[in-house]
C-alpha positions in Angstrom: -248.5 63.1 -35.3 -248.1 59.4 -36.0 -248.0 57.6 -32.6 -251.7 56.9 -32.5 -251.6 55.4 -36.0 -248.7 53.2 -35.1 -250.1 51.9 -31.8 -253.6 51.4 -33.3 -252.3 49.5 -36.3 -250.2 47.2 -34.1 -253.0 46.4 -31.7 -255.5 46.0 -34.4 -253.3 43.7 -36.4 -252.3 41.5 -33.4 -256.0 41.0 -32.5 -257.8 40.7 -35.8 -255.1 40.5 -38.5 -255.0 42.6 -41.6 -258.4 44.3 -41.4 -258.0 44.8 -37.7 -254.8 46.6 -38.5 -256.6 48.9 -41.0 -259.3 49.6 -38.4 -256.7 50.3 -35.7 -254.8 52.6 -38.1 -258.0 54.5 -38.8 -258.9 54.9 -35.2 -255.3 56.0 -34.4 -255.5 58.6 -37.2 -258.5 60.1 -35.5 -256.6 60.2 -32.2 -253.6 61.9 -33.7 -255.9 64.6 -35.4 -257.5 65.3 -32.0 -254.2 65.6 -30.3 -252.9 68.0 -33.0 -256.0 70.1 -32.7 -255.6 70.2 -28.9 -252.0 71.4 -29.3 -253.1 74.2 -31.6 -256.2 75.5 -29.9 -255.2 76.4 -26.4 -257.6 77.8 -23.7 -258.1 81.5 -23.4 -256.5 81.5 -20.0 -253.5 79.6 -21.2 -253.1 82.0 -24.1 -253.4 85.0 -21.8 -250.5 83.6 -19.7 -248.4 82.9 -22.7 -249.0 86.5 -24.0 -248.1 88.0 -20.7 -245.0 85.8 -20.5 -243.9 86.7 -24.0 -244.4 90.4 -23.5 -242.5 90.5 -20.2 -239.6 88.3 -21.3 -239.3 90.2 -24.6 -238.7 93.6 -23.0 -236.7 92.3 -20.1 -234.3 90.6 -22.6 -234.2 93.7 -24.8 -233.1 95.6 -21.7 -230.5 92.9 -20.8 -229.1 92.9 -24.3 -228.9 96.7 -24.3 -226.8 96.6 -21.1 -224.7 93.6 -22.2 -221.8 95.9 -23.3 -222.0 97.7 -19.9 -223.9 100.8 -21.0 -227.4 101.5 -22.3 -227.0 104.0 -25.1 -229.4 106.6 -26.2 -229.6 104.8 -29.6 -230.7 101.6 -27.9 -233.3 103.5 -25.9 -234.5 105.1 -29.1 -234.7 101.6 -30.8 -236.9 100.4 -28.0 -239.2 103.4 -28.1 -239.5 102.9 -31.8 -240.5 99.3 -31.3 -243.2 100.4 -28.8 -244.5 103.0 -31.3 -244.7 100.4 -34.1 -246.6 98.1 -31.7 -249.1 100.9 -31.0 -249.0 100.2 -27.2 -251.6 101.6 -25.0 -250.2 104.0 -22.3 -250.6 101.3 -19.7 -248.8 98.7 -21.7 -246.1 101.2 -22.7 -245.4 101.9 -19.0 -245.3 98.2 -18.4 -242.9 97.6 -21.2 -240.5 100.3 -19.9 -240.5 98.8 -16.4 -239.6 95.4 -17.9 -236.9 96.9 -20.0 -235.5 98.7 -16.9 -235.6 95.3 -14.9 -233.5 93.7 -17.6 -230.7 96.4 -17.3 -230.1 96.1 -13.5 -227.0 94.4 -12.4 -228.8 91.6 -10.4 -231.3 90.8 -13.2 -231.8 87.0 -13.1 -231.3 86.1 -16.7 -231.4 82.4 -16.2 -234.6 82.4 -14.2 -236.2 84.7 -16.9 -235.4 82.2 -19.7 -236.3 79.2 -17.5 -239.8 80.6 -16.7 -240.5 81.4 -20.3 -239.4 77.9 -21.5 -241.6 76.3 -18.9 -244.7 78.3 -19.8 -244.0 77.8 -23.5 -243.9 74.0 -23.1 -243.9 72.2 -26.4 -244.9 75.4 -28.3 -241.9 75.8 -30.6 -243.3 78.8 -32.5 -243.2 81.1 -29.4 -239.4 80.8 -28.7 -238.6 81.2 -32.4 -240.7 84.4 -32.6 -239.0 85.7 -29.4 -235.6 85.1 -30.9 -236.6 86.8 -34.1 -237.8 89.9 -32.1 -234.5 90.0 -30.1 -232.2 89.6 -33.1 -234.2 92.3 -35.1 -234.0 94.8 -32.2 -230.3 94.1 -31.6 -229.7 94.6 -35.4 -231.6 97.9 -35.5 -228.4 99.9 -35.4 -226.9 97.9 -38.2 -224.6 95.6 -36.3 -224.1 93.2 -33.5 -221.4 93.7 -31.0 -219.7 90.7 -29.4 -221.6 91.2 -26.0 -225.0 91.2 -27.7 -224.1 88.1 -29.8 -223.2 86.3 -26.6 -226.5 87.0 -25.0 -228.5 86.0 -28.1 -226.5 82.8 -28.6 -227.0 81.8 -24.9 -230.7 82.6 -25.1 -231.0 80.5 -28.2 -229.2 77.6 -26.6 -231.4 77.8 -23.5 -234.4 77.6 -25.8 -233.0 74.4 -27.4 -231.7 76.0 -30.6 -228.2 74.7 -31.5 -225.5 76.9 -32.8 -226.0 76.0 -36.5 -229.8 76.8 -36.2 -229.1 80.1 -34.5 -226.6 81.0 -37.2 -229.0 80.3 -40.0 -231.7 82.3 -38.2 -229.3 85.2 -37.8 -228.3 85.2 -41.5 -232.0 85.0 -42.5 -232.9 88.0 -40.5 -229.9 89.9 -41.7 -231.0 89.2 -45.3 -234.6 89.9 -44.6 -233.7 93.4 -43.3 -232.7 94.3 -46.8 -236.4 93.9 -47.9 -238.0 96.4 -45.4 -239.1 98.6 -48.2 -241.5 96.0 -49.6 -239.7 95.9 -52.9 -236.5 94.2 -51.9 -233.1 95.6 -52.6 -234.2 96.8 -56.0 -237.3 97.5 -58.0 -238.1 94.1 -59.4 -240.9 95.4 -61.6 -238.5 97.4 -63.8 -235.1 95.7 -63.8 -233.4 92.3 -63.4 -232.2 91.4 -59.9 -228.6 92.1 -59.0 -226.5 89.1 -58.0 -226.0 90.4 -54.5 -229.8 91.1 -54.0 -230.6 87.6 -55.3 -228.1 86.1 -52.9 -229.8 88.0 -50.0 -233.2 86.8 -51.2 -232.2 83.1 -50.9 -230.7 83.8 -47.5 -233.9 85.6 -46.4 -235.8 82.4 -47.1 -233.1 80.2 -45.5 -232.5 78.2 -48.7 -229.7 77.6 -51.3 -229.8 78.9 -54.8 -229.8 75.4 -56.3 -233.2 74.5 -54.7 -235.9 73.5 -57.3 -239.1 75.5 -57.8 -241.1 73.0 -55.8 -238.8 73.3 -52.8 -238.7 77.0 -53.2 -242.5 77.3 -53.0 -242.7 74.9 -50.0 -240.1 76.9 -48.1 -241.8 80.2 -48.9 -245.2 78.8 -47.8 -243.8 77.4 -44.6 -242.3 80.8 -43.6 -245.5 82.7 -44.5 -247.5 80.2 -42.4 -245.1 80.7 -39.5 -245.8 84.5 -39.6 -249.5 84.4 -40.2 -251.3 86.6 -37.7 -253.9 84.0 -36.8 -251.3 81.3 -36.1 -249.2 83.7 -34.0 -252.1 84.8 -31.9 -253.1 81.1 -31.4 -249.6 80.3 -30.3 -249.6 83.0 -27.7 -248.0 86.1 -29.3 -249.6 89.2 -27.7 -252.0 91.2 -29.9 -249.8 94.3 -29.5 -246.9 92.5 -31.1 -248.7 90.9 -34.0 -248.2 93.9 -36.4 -244.4 93.9 -35.8 -244.2 90.0 -36.0 -246.1 90.0 -39.3 -243.8 92.6 -40.9 -241.5 89.6 -41.5 -244.1 88.2 -44.0 -243.8 91.3 -46.1 -240.0 90.9 -46.2 -240.3 87.2 -47.1 -242.9 88.0 -49.8 -240.4 90.5 -51.3 -237.5 88.1 -51.3 -239.7 85.4 -52.8 -240.9 87.7 -55.6 -237.3 88.6 -56.4 -236.3 84.9 -56.8 -239.4 84.2 -59.0 -238.4 87.2 -61.2 -234.9 85.8 -61.6 -236.3 82.4 -62.6 -238.9 83.7 -65.0 
């Protein structure tokens, strides 16, 4: 948010010189802050539309990915049912989720339209597409691997949501590494023993950073990821209430990875 400052400063300076430039910069700053607040706090009706779109798109694409190799397996159905249980869906929402999942598995499912409509309703909200991709990748990895057909759908989805191949690969590696920290204590008990080299490597990957980052950069990266997965921020951006619990599980994984790295640097 700097456009208001720039324009205000230029106009003020051109009209009244140095002091006018300062005044214009100050007024522009106020405009930028107002614009930023407006982008964060969306109306309740807009938020409801975002939540409905997110919920529908998520389960349609889960179904589409499950059918990507030509057959929806019992394991993939079980994974989806496990997700719904973790979300604590009401009976009505569970029924709706199953219907969306089934829509995504049919041969004439309009994948392009599904992504286009989600991208349109998301607008400039970059957190929502990122959270959607995290959901989809995590579900696809629930059986421990990604087959080529699943990878193709995920990569295409990322590209349609304006994420390039390098960004997608980094996100994929981060989630793969984060999955090693599901227990809440990482790949080892960091209260009683030194971190193994492989566990430490996974911890850096889970935060999306390199091992040579300094302590300041480490803390900054950690805080950024924790902020992205904070429940209040996710709700404000349009993630459905039903999905907040699952979305914020990432923060526990991130916390465990960060603690492991801090232990290694102590």
